[in-house]
C-alpha positions in Angstrom: 128.0 132.0 153.0 124.3 131.1 152.8 125.4 127.7 151.2 127.7 126.7 154.1 126.2 124.1 156.5 128.0 123.3 159.8 127.2 119.8 161.0 128.5 116.6 162.5 130.6 114.3 160.4 129.1 111.0 159.2 130.9 107.8 158.0 130.0 108.7 154.4 132.1 111.9 154.9 135.3 110.2 156.0 137.2 110.0 152.7 136.1 113.5 151.6 137.1 115.0 154.9 140.5 113.3 154.8 141.1 114.5 151.2 140.1 118.1 152.1 142.5 118.0 155.1 145.3 116.7 153.0 144.8 119.5 150.5 144.6 122.1 153.3 148.0 121.2 154.7 149.9 119.9 151.6 153.4 121.4 151.5 152.6 124.0 154.1 155.0 122.8 156.8 157.0 120.1 155.1 156.9 118.1 151.8 153.4 116.7 151.6 151.7 116.4 155.0 150.4 113.8 157.5 147.3 115.6 158.9 144.9 113.5 156.8 146.4 110.3 158.4 146.0 112.0 161.8 142.3 112.6 161.1 141.9 108.9 160.1 143.5 107.7 163.3 141.9 110.3 165.6 138.4 109.0 165.1 139.4 105.7 166.8 141.1 107.3 169.7 139.5 107.3 173.2 140.3 111.0 173.6 138.4 112.0 170.4 135.2 114.1 171.0 132.8 113.7 168.0 130.1 115.5 169.9 132.1 118.7 169.7 133.7 118.2 166.3 132.1 119.5 163.1 132.5 119.6 159.3 131.5 122.5 157.0 129.6 121.6 153.9 129.5 124.0 150.9 127.3 123.2 148.0 127.2 119.5 149.0 131.0 119.1 149.4 133.1 119.0 152.5 134.9 122.4 152.7 136.2 122.4 156.2 136.5 120.5 159.5 137.5 120.9 163.1 138.4 118.0 165.4 138.3 118.2 169.2 140.0 115.8 171.6 140.9 115.7 175.3 144.4 116.7 176.4 146.1 117.2 179.7 148.3 119.8 181.6 150.6 118.1 184.0 152.2 119.7 187.0 154.2 117.2 189.1 151.6 114.7 190.3 148.7 116.9 189.4 147.0 116.3 186.1 144.4 118.7 184.6 142.0 117.8 181.8 141.8 120.4 179.0 140.5 120.5 175.5 142.5 120.9 172.3 141.5 120.9 168.7 143.4 120.0 165.6 143.5 119.9 162.8 141.2 122.8 161.9 141.3 122.5 158.1 139.7 124.5 155.3 139.7 123.5 151.6 142.4 125.7 150.1 140.2 126.9 147.1 137.7 128.2 149.7 140.3 130.3 151.5 139.1 133.7 152.9 135.4 132.6 152.8 135.2 132.6 156.7 134.7 128.8 157.0 137.2 128.5 159.8 135.5 131.2 161.7 132.2 129.6 161.3 133.5 126.3 162.6 134.9 128.0 165.7 131.8 130.1 166.2 129.7 126.9 166.2 131.9 124.7 168.4 133.4 127.1 171.1 130.0 127.5 172.7 129.5 123.8 172.6 132.8 123.2 174.4 132.0 125.9 177.0 128.5 124.3 177.6 130.1 120.9 178.0 132.0 122.3 181.1 135.5 122.2 179.9 137.7 124.8 181.6 139.8 125.8 178.6 141.4 125.0 175.2 145.1 124.7 174.5 146.4 124.6 170.9 149.4 125.0 168.6 148.1 127.1 165.8 148.5 130.0 163.5 149.6 133.0 165.7 148.1 135.6 163.3 144.7 133.9 163.2 143.6 132.6 166.6 144.1 135.8 168.6 141.1 137.2 166.6 139.0 134.5 168.3 140.2 135.3 171.9 143.3 133.0 172.1 146.4 134.3 173.9 149.9 132.8 174.3 150.2 130.2 177.0 152.9 132.1 178.9 149.9 134.1 180.3 148.8 131.0 182.1 152.1 129.4 183.1 151.4 126.6 180.7 154.4 125.2 178.8 155.0 122.9 175.8 157.3 120.0 176.6 159.2 120.4 173.3 159.7 124.1 172.9 158.4 125.8 176.1 156.5 128.8 174.9 156.0 130.4 171.4 153.6 132.7 169.6 151.9 129.6 168.1 151.3 128.0 171.5 148.0 129.5 172.7 145.1 129.0 175.1 141.5 130.1 175.5 139.8 130.0 178.9 136.2 128.7 178.7 135.0 128.4 182.3 136.1 129.3 185.8 139.1 127.4 187.2 141.3 127.6 184.1 143.5 130.1 185.8 144.4 127.4 188.4 145.9 125.1 185.7 149.7 125.2 185.3 152.3 122.8 184.0 153.3 121.0 180.8 150.8 120.4 178.0 150.3 116.9 176.5 148.1 115.9 173.6 146.5 112.5 173.2 149.0 109.7 172.3 147.5 109.4 168.8 149.2 112.6 167.8 152.6 110.9 168.2 151.6 107.9 165.9 151.6 109.8 162.6 155.3 110.5 162.2 156.1 107.3 160.3 156.9 108.5 156.7 156.4 105.1 155.1 153.0 104.7 156.8 152.0 108.2 155.7 153.2 107.5 152.1 151.3 104.3 151.9 148.1 105.9 153.3 148.4 108.8 150.8 148.4 106.5 147.9 144.6 106.2 148.4 144.1 109.8 147.3 144.8 111.8 144.1 148.4 112.5 143.5 149.9 115.9 144.6 153.6 116.6 144.3 155.4 116.9 147.7 157.8 119.9 147.6 160.7 120.7 149.9 161.2 124.5 149.9 163.1 127.0 152.0 159.9 129.1 152.4 158.2 126.4 154.6 156.6 127.0 157.1 154.0 129.0 155.2 151.8 131.3 157.3 149.6 133.9 155.6 151.2 133.4 152.2 150.1 130.6 149.8 152.2 128.4 147.5 151.4 128.2 143.8 153.0 127.7 140.4 153.3 130.2 137.6 151.1 128.8 134.8 151.1 131.7 132.3 153.2 134.8 131.6 151.7 137.2 129.0 153.6 140.4 128.7 153.4 141.9 132.3 150.5 139.7 133.4 150.9 136.5 135.4 148.6 133.6 136.3 149.2 131.3 139.3 148.1 127.7 139.3 146.6 127.2 142.8 145.1 123.8 143.0 142.4 123.8 140.2 142.3 127.5 140.0 144.2 129.9 137.8 144.6 133.2 139.6 145.5 136.6 138.0 148.5 138.0 139.8 150.9 140.9 139.9 154.4 141.4 141.3 155.3 142.9 144.6 157.2 146.1 144.2 160.6 144.8 145.1 160.7 142.7 141.9 161.2 145.8 139.8 164.6 146.3 141.5 165.7 142.7 140.6 167.5 141.4 137.6 165.3 139.9 134.9 166.4 136.4 135.6 164.9 136.6 139.1 161.4 137.5 137.7 158.9 134.6 137.7 158.7 132.4 134.6 156.3 129.6 133.7 157.0 126.6 136.0 158.2 128.7 138.9 156.9 127.9 142.4 156.0 131.2 144.1 154.6 132.4 147.4 151.8 134.9 147.1 149.1 136.7 149.0 145.7 135.3 147.9 143.1 137.8 146.7 139.7 136.3 145.9 138.3 139.5 144.3 141.3 140.7 142.2 145.0 140.3 141.5 146.9 138.2 144.0 150.4 139.5 144.8 153.5 137.4 144.1 155.9 137.7 147.1 158.8 135.5 146.1 160.1 133.0 143.6 161.1 129.7 145.3 164.4 128.0 144.5 164.6 126.5 141.1 165.4 122.9 140.2 166.2 123.8 136.6 166.0 127.0 134.5 165.9 127.2 130.7 167.0 130.3 128.9 168.3 131.5 125.5 169.2 134.8 123.8 166.3 136.8 122.3 167.1 136.8 118.6 165.3 140.1 118.2 167.4 141.7 121.0 171.0 140.4 120.6 172.6 139.7 123.9 169.4 140.0 125.9 168.4 136.7 127.5 165.0 135.2 127.2 164.0 133.2 130.3 161.7 130.5 129.2 160.7 127.9 131.9 161.7 126.7 135.3 161.6 123.4 137.2 161.5 121.3 134.1 162.6 117.6 134.2 162.5 116.8 130.5 162.8 119.2 127.5 161.0 117.6 124.6 162.7 119.0 121.5 159.9 118.5 118.9 161.1 118.4 115.3 159.0 117.1 112.4 160.5 114.8 109.8 160.0 117.2 106.9 161.8 120.4 105.9 161.6 121.5 109.6 164.3 118.9 110.6 167.5 120.7 111.5 170.4 118.9 113.1 172.1 122.2 114.3 168.9 123.5 115.9 168.4 120.2 117.8 172.0 120.5 119.1 171.3 124.0 120.3 168.2 123.0 122.1 170.1 120.1 123.7 172.8 122.4 125.0 170.1 124.7 126.5 168.5 121.8 128.2 171.7 120.4 129.7 172.9 123.9 130.8 169.5 124.5 132.4 169.4 121.3 134.3 166.8 119.4 132.2 167.2 116.1 130.3 167.0 116.7 126.5 164.6 114.3 124.7 164.3 114.6 120.9 160.8 113.9 119.6 160.8 113.3 115.8 157.2 113.8 114.8 155.3 112.9 111.6 157.3 109.7 111.2 154.5 108.3 109.0 155.5 110.8 106.3 159.2 109.9 106.3 160.7 107.1 104.3 164.0 106.8 106.2 163.2 107.4 109.9 166.2 105.3 111.2 168.7 107.7 109.6 167.3 110.7 111.4 167.1 108.8 114.7 170.7 107.7 114.4 171.9 111.2 113.5 170.1 112.8 116.4 171.4 110.2 118.8 175.0 111.2 117.8 174.5 114.7 119.2 175.3 113.6 122.7 175.1 110.7 125.1 172.8 113.0 127.1 170.2 113.0 124.4 167.3 110.6 124.1 165.5 110.2 120.7 162.0 108.9 119.8 160.3 108.9 116.4 156.5 109.1 116.6 153.4 109.9 114.6 150.8 111.4 116.9 148.1 111.1 114.3 148.8 107.4 113.6 149.7 106.5 117.2 153.2 105.3 116.3 155.8 105.4 119.0 153.6 107.1 121.6 154.1 104.1 124.0 157.8 105.0 124.2 156.9 108.3 125.9 155.1 106.6 128.8 158.4 106.4 130.7 158.3 110.2 131.0 154.7 110.3 132.2 155.3 109.7 135.9 153.5 111.6 138.6 155.3 114.8 139.6 157.2 115.1 136.3 157.3 118.4 134.4 157.9 118.3 130.6 158.6 121.4 128.5 157.9 121.2 124.7 160.0 123.4 122.4 160.3 123.4 118.6 159.3 125.2 115.5 155.8 126.2 114.6 154.1 123.3 112.9 156.4 120.7 114.4 153.5 119.0 116.0 153.7 120.2 119.7 150.0 120.8 120.0 149.1 117.6 118.3 151.5 115.7 120.6 149.9 117.3 123.7 146.5 116.3 122.5 147.7 112.7 122.0 149.2 112.6 125.5 146.1 114.1 127.2 143.7 112.1 125.1 141.6 115.2 124.4 141.6 118.4 122.4 143.7 120.3 124.9 145.5 122.5 122.4 144.4 124.0 119.1 146.2 122.8 116.1 147.0 124.5 112.7 148.0 123.1 109.4 151.4 123.7 108.0 152.0 125.7 104.7 152.4 123.3 101.8 154.9 125.5 100.0 157.7 125.4 102.6 156.5 122.9 105.3 156.6 125.8 107.9 153.9 126.0 110.5 151.7 128.8 111.7 152.0 129.9 115.3 149.4 128.0 117.3 150.8 128.7 120.8 151.6 132.4 121.3 152.7 132.4 124.9 154.1 129.8 127.4 151.4 127.9 129.3 151.5 125.2 132.0 149.0 122.4 131.7 148.4 119.9 134.6 147.3 116.5 133.6 145.1 114.3 135.9 147.9 111.8 136.6 150.2 114.4 138.1 152.2 115.1 134.9 152.7 118.8 134.0 153.2 120.0 130.5 154.7 123.4 129.6 153.9 124.4 126.0 156.0 127.2 124.3 155.6 129.3 121.2 157.4 128.0 118.1 161.0 129.1 117.7 162.7 128.5 114.4 166.0 130.2 115.5 167.7 129.3 118.7 170.6 131.4 119.9 173.3 130.5 122.4 174.5 132.5 125.4 175.7 131.7 128.9 175.4 128.0 128.2 179.1 126.9 127.9 178.6 124.1 130.4 175.7 122.8 128.4 177.7 122.9 125.2 180.6 121.1 126.9 178.3 118.3 128.2 176.5 118.0 124.8 179.9 117.7 123.0 181.7 115.9 125.8 183.6 113.7 123.3 185.2 116.8 121.8 186.0 118.2 125.2 187.7 114.9 126.1 189.8 115.0 122.9 190.9 118.6 123.7 192.1 117.4 127.1 194.4 114.9 125.3 196.2 117.5 123.2 199.9 117.9 123.9 199.5 121.6 124.7 197.0 123.0 127.1 196.4 126.1 124.9 196.1 124.1 121.7 194.1 125.9 119.0 193.7 122.6 117.0 195.3 124.2 113.9 199.0 123.6 113.3 200.2 122.4 116.7 201.9 119.0 117.0 200.3 116.3 119.1 196.7 117.6 118.6 194.2 114.9 119.5 191.4 116.8 117.8 193.2 117.0 114.4 194.1 113.3 114.7 190.4 112.4 115.4 189.3 114.5 112.4 191.9 112.7 110.2 190.9 109.2 111.3 187.2 109.9 110.9 186.5 109.4 114.7 185.2 113.0 114.7 183.2 114.4 111.8 184.2 117.8 110.5 180.5 118.9 110.6 180.2 118.1 114.3 183.4 119.9 115.1 182.4 123.0 113.2 179.0 123.0 115.0 180.8 122.8 118.3 183.1 125.7 117.4 180.3 127.8 116.0 178.1 127.4 119.1 181.0 128.2 121.4 181.8 131.4 119.5 178.2 132.4 119.5 177.9 131.7 123.3 181.0 133.8 124.0 179.9 136.8 121.9 176.4 136.8 123.2 177.4 136.3 126.8 179.8 139.4 126.5 176.9 141.4 125.0 174.6 140.2 127.7 177.0 141.4 130.4 177.3 144.8 128.8 173.6 145.2 128.5 173.1 144.1 132.1 175.6 146.8 133.2 173.7 149.4 131.2 170.3 148.3 132.6 171.6 148.4 136.2 173.0 151.9 135.6 169.7 153.0 134.1 167.7 151.7 137.1 170.1 153.4 139.5 169.8 156.7 137.7 166.0 156.5 137.5 165.7 155.7 141.2 168.0 158.6 142.1 166.0 161.0 139.9 162.8 159.9 141.5 163.9 161.2 144.8 165.5 164.4 143.6 
């Protein structure tokens, strides 16, 4: 607190103040925000009052700001001048430091001394009453759009405010920031932050962050540049495991500067990657959420496994992500083209790239995926080159790497838990521990899309219940006989389907046991 200075804004502060304002309101009410554009325009408006407005400086950086302007309350042919302020913005990583209170404490006496009768605002209903604001229905003042609400408040400053009645109108500049294209163009001048449309907006006391690490029962939330330790709110322990946060989830949480923040809810997911836990047959392992591309990283040595790539591809498609096969260590392979062609045959949904991160071969092909706002999840065996690939993408030693064992080309585990990494250009990487075995469960749609050619053949069979064995008019048997469909590909399709059916049945049975166990424990707790 001793390092916070409240002062007037200078021209040299303009960009920093606008950036801080953008961060303060980003994704709070809607995708992105336009408050930084409002600040930019407000300075040139005739109603703006720089003599009352102030910024907060913390350790030489702009950490907060409050902007005052003239407004009016109109009652028929009577027009009363009042004050308003907005935005009042605080750098989100400085939340709960009292900066907003300091700005109000500094400027409210200035407004009173200047002779203004009162202030009318639209603001946070749980915050401003602490500073003396009450709802405008106490003063017969109404908003022209919504009448009265808890967020519509006023603060009398001098005598005569009680005589002011009517409808409240801000300066015209507040109506000029609704153009989405203008806001988008203005925002290009600032660092990239991803706009999100979520059902939890508007946010009030709670904050919005992203799960960046899950390690046993511990969580970390990525909140701007911070990684905050967090715990779950109690209701999560009554939920199914698939509703618990995973790396990549957007969550709402209560911010705690001095300890664990509390995760309140998991926001709706764009995609959700899951697989059976091989150590616990039938139990699903929930791996990552909100992934755009799943990079299936396989090295061109003894690690290469066509069946495993197909399993990963089915998991990606089922989960809502695009499967991208990355064949690493291409410099050590004499017949790269053969493996590329083979991987491409898995499905039309699969993209394939052969690279050598150490030699810089093929890395330019990956630039198409490195667009702002994109999330890429890396999966593959230990030693496949995931960490080396991440270091090549980031241009620095982001991840530790380990050499593979010479006797079997198998790698040592470098990554031991899933972790989210944000790159400066707005790309997010999710790294995962090496997985040599990949099971299938609850992914029939993903299998069908990955092997869509076989599904189409099955639809052309004469009989709807064709088992593709001895039945006449079987399109699958005909394709096998003509070579249109390889026997190996068809066997893989059948094997994955059987495994998915068996594991899904086991998962349902275990889920039923788990629910009964929870119910029994809850009943015993109250007996």
